[in-house]
N, C-alpha and C positions, 0 to 999 in steps of 0.2 A: 132966202132973208135971215141973216144971223141972228141968232137967239142970246140976249145978253142974260146975265145973272139974276136979275130982277124980274125981267120977261118971263123966263123960265119957271121961276117960282110962283108968279101970279098964274101962268097958263096952268101948272099942276093944279093948285089950289082953286081955280075957277072949276077944271073938272071934277074935283071933290066936293064942290059947292054944298051938296047937300047933309054934311055933314055938320055937327054942332061947331060954333065959334072957337071954343077951347081946344077941340081937335084941331081945326085948321091952323090955329097959331103956332100949336105944338109942333105941326108939320112944317110950316114954313119958318120956325127957328132952326129945326134939324137939317132942313135942306138948304137954309143959308149956312150954316157950319160947314155942312158936307162940301159944298160948291167953293165957300173960302178956303177949306182946306186943300182941296184938289188944284185950285189956282187958275188963272187965265188959259194957261196952254192947254189943260184938260177941256175946259169948255170950249175952248177954238178947234180942239180935236173931235169934240161932241158935233159940233155946228158943221164939220164936213161930211161926218157919218148922217147926219138929218138931211143934206143937201143930196144925197143919192137919192135920184128918182126911180130908183128900179130898173131904169132903161137897160135893154139887154139882158142878157144870161149868164152872169157871174156870181162868184163869192162875196159877199159881203162881210167885214169884220165887224166882231164885237166891238162894243165901246166900255171900258171899264168905269168911266163916269156913268154912263147909264145905268148898268149894273148897279152900283154904289146908291143911285138916287132910288131904284127900285127896291132896294134893300132896305134904305132908310123908310120909305113909306109902308113896306112890309112889316116894320115894327110898330108901328101904329095901328096900322088897317087889318094887318091878318089876324084873323079869329084866332083865341089862343087854344080851340081844341082842334085846329088843323093839325096835319100828320102825314108821316110817309112810313109806310110800312115795307119790309123785304129789303132793307138796305144793303144786307148781305150778299144779295143777287146782284147789285152793282160793283160791289166790291170782286165778285166772281168774274166780272168782264173786263178789271182793270188793265189797262195796256193793251187790249184786243181790239180789233175794228168791231163797232158793234153797232146795229140799228135798231133804234128803239122804235115799237110800234104802240101808239095809245090811242084810245077813244078820243073824238073831238067833240067837245060841247061849248067852247066859248073862243074867242081870241085872246083870252088870258091865259088858255090851258098852258103854251109853252112858259110862260112867265111864271105861273106857278109852280110848274115843275121844277124849274130851275131854282126857287127859292125854296122849297121844300126838300130836294137834294142836298143844297147848302147845310140846312138845318137839321137833317136827320141822318146823317152818316154817308151821305152820298157825293160830298163834295168834288170829289176828282173826277165823277162822271159829268157834273155841272159844269167843272172848268172847261171841260174840252166839248160842250154841246154847240151843235151846229143844225139850224132846224130848216127843213124843206116848206119854203112859203110862197103861197099863191100870189097873185099880183095885188089882191087887195091889201096886203100887208104895206106895200108901197104907195097905197093911195092917198094917205094923210099923214100929216106930221105927228098925231097921237100914235098911230100906227107904228109908224116908222121909228119913232122914239122907243116904244116898247120891244122892237125887233133888235134894237142894238145892245139887248142884254146878253145876246149870244151871236155866232156867225147865222148867216141866213145863205140860203141857195134858193134864187127864184126860180119857178117851175110854173108852167102854164097849167091851167085846171082843165079837166076833162071838159068836153064842149057840151056834154050831157049834163053838167052840173054849173056851169058858168057862163055867162055873155062876154066876160071880162076881154077874152081875147078874139071878140068877133071878128075884128079886122084881119085877123090871121086865117088863113086856109088850112086845110088838113096837115098838108106836107108840112107848112111853116110850124104847125102845132108840133108835130113827131118830131122835127128837128130840134127845136128849142126843148123839147123834153128829152132827147136824146143828149143834149148838151149839159143839161142839168143833171142828167145822170152820170155821165162821164166827170164831170166838176165833183159830184157827191163820192165817187169812187177815189178822186186824186184827195180830198178831203179826209176819207177814211183810211188811205194809207200814209197820209201826214198826222195820225192820230187823233182826228176829231170823232167823236160819237154822234150820229144822225140821228135825229127825232123825225119821223114820218107819221103823219095824221092818215092814215090810209086809208078812210073811208072819203078822201077827197074834199069834205066840206063839213062844216059843223051839223051835228043832229039839232033837229028842232022840237023833238021829242023828248030828249035824253037816250033814247033807245039807239043802239049801234046801228049804223047801216052796211052793207057788204062792204068789205074792203075791195078796194081796185085791183084786179088782178096785175095791171101793170107795175105796181110799186114792189113787184117782188124783183124788178131789175135792180133795185139798191141794192140787193144781197147778193149780187154776182162777183164782187171782190174777194180776192183770196181770203182764207182764214175770217171771213165774217161771221158773226154771232147777232142771233136775234134775241132782243130783251123786251116781253112784252109788259105794258104798265097800265093799269085803270086808274082812271080820274074820276072822282066825284067832286060835285059842289059848285064847279066853276061857272055852271048854268045860272046858277042863282047869284053868284059874285057879279058877275058882267052880262045879265042876260042878253040874248038876240032882241036888237031893236029898241035896247037902253041904253042911254050914255052913262047912267049913274053906275057908282061901284058900291056894293054892299057887303058888308063884313059878316060871312057866313063859313061854318067849318068847311074846309077842303081837305081831301083825301086822297092820296095817290098810293097804290098798291103796286109793287115790283113782282112779277112772276120769276120761274125759274128759266135762265137763258139756257137756247139750245143753239146748234150750230146749224148756220144756213146751208152749207153743203149737204148736210143730212136731210135736212127738210127737204130740197130739190132733188136728191136721188130717191128718197121714198114715195114721192109725188109723181116721180118719172116725168118731171119738168113742167108738169100740168100747173100752170100759174093761178088758175082759179082754186085749186086744190090747196095749195101753198098757203095762199092769204086767207082761205077759210079756216085753216089750221091757226095761222096766227089770230083771226078773228075770234077764235074760241078760244085761244091762251089768254087772249084779253079779256073778253066775256066772263072766264071764271075767276077773274078778280074785281068783279063788278055785282052789287047786288042785284037780283033779279030784274028790275024795272029798268036797268039801264042795258040789258043785254040784246036787247031789239031781235035784229037777224039773226043773233047767235045764241039765242034763247034755247033753254034746255029741251023743251018741245019743237024746235025748229026744225022743219023736214028737208031732204036730201043732205043731211050735213053727217050721215053715217060714215062715209068714207074719210071725211076731215077729221071726224073725232076719233076714229082709230089710227090715223096717222098721227094725232096729236099725242095719244097714248102711248104710240109706240117710240116716240121720242122723249117721253118722261121716264119710260121703262129702262132707260139708257143706265148701265151702272154709271 
């Protein structure tokens, strides 16, 4: 069903109903002006994007109006102390195929990262963002709308983490995963920057979970770089099990990028070792309480720590 101008404004402000009336009126006015400026053709294009149910395994284009709406909302709702650090690392991968790995706290992680990159010196990276998305992203209008701020590639979740793909047998899941990886390589070759939440699901405790070895396959394209990012605060902005949106400081910290082929060579192709090294690279950007499986005192990570240090020791 097509979403008209007023219906869209009403849907957004209903989602934000726990905010004060003055703030809601401010948002309504800003959204109205943005939609009127964009015009009916932009709204029609947005509706086409919203009608994509996520059936099949393919690349879904970003929608410019959806992104503009999210930035209008951020003008009012993003906490003034929110920030992004390490924008120079985003500049370092300009024009290169890059896979961004970040910890996963909330459905809002990708949206907040896109906004913070735009506002704190990483706009070139934000403009080419494509996110690897699980099936739940396509399961509701609200999530689908948010996903249109960037490109998405649907991928099946690990059967150990989700029952979303219970109707698929193991061979079908493997085939779908392989297809999403092939599409991701195509997008990297086309100039996109790929965002992967390697834990495979959101953390319920803020602590990182082990990264899935299989996500190392996204790094197999030629000339690919790895960019680690640590995110904090989104677990309180849009908490698990809560439909409300809360204005809290959001922080994103970018780490030093490194070449994927060097990671692969020094790990001798060991996917578990590769992703544990990436997990440690993310963890060092986070406060101790967020590090979880990659805490400083975590056992059995000696090889991964040595590998990571060797990557950063490069001239």
